[in-house]
C-alpha positions in Angstrom: 189.3 -80.7 -64.5 191.7 -78.5 -66.5 193.2 -75.4 -65.1 190.9 -73.2 -67.3 188.1 -75.1 -66.3 189.0 -74.6 -62.6 189.4 -70.8 -63.0 186.3 -70.6 -64.7 184.5 -72.6 -62.0 186.0 -70.8 -59.2 184.9 -67.5 -61.2 181.1 -68.5 -61.5 181.0 -69.4 -58.0 182.6 -66.3 -56.8 185.1 -68.3 -54.6 188.5 -66.7 -54.3 191.7 -68.9 -54.3 192.6 -67.8 -50.9 188.9 -68.7 -49.7 189.0 -72.1 -51.1 192.6 -72.6 -49.4 191.3 -71.9 -46.1 188.0 -73.7 -46.5 189.8 -76.9 -47.4 192.7 -76.3 -45.0 195.2 -76.2 -47.8 198.7 -74.2 -48.2 198.1 -70.9 -49.1 199.5 -71.4 -52.8 197.6 -74.7 -53.6 194.6 -73.2 -55.3 197.2 -70.9 -57.4 199.1 -74.1 -58.6 195.8 -75.7 -59.9 194.6 -72.4 -61.2 197.8 -72.0 -63.2 198.2 -75.9 -64.3 201.6 -76.1 -62.0 199.7 -78.9 -60.4 196.7 -81.0 -61.6 193.2 -80.4 -59.8 192.5 -83.3 -57.7 189.5 -85.2 -58.9 187.8 -84.8 -55.4 188.2 -81.2 -55.5 186.6 -81.0 -59.0 183.8 -83.1 -57.9 183.1 -80.7 -54.8 183.3 -77.9 -56.9 180.7 -79.4 -59.4 178.5 -80.1 -56.4 178.6 -76.6 -55.2 177.8 -75.5 -58.7 174.9 -77.8 -58.6 173.8 -76.5 -55.4 174.1 -79.8 -53.7 176.9 -78.7 -51.3 176.9 -75.0 -50.0 179.7 -72.9 -48.8 178.1 -72.9 -45.5 178.6 -76.8 -45.6 182.3 -76.3 -46.3 182.5 -73.7 -43.3 180.9 -76.0 -40.9 183.3 -78.8 -41.6 
């Protein structure tokens, strides 16, 4: 997943970078680094966002981890 793909997916899902960082227990700047292309989006995160977009995983699922 490229940085533009990441930004578009996050926007389509209505998930803020801050919320994703909290849900995945990431450093507060991690999603920003992915969004700007300073760091690659890990494949596991790309898969997770795809599963959310497909309705296979919900935000409630993540909150309950």
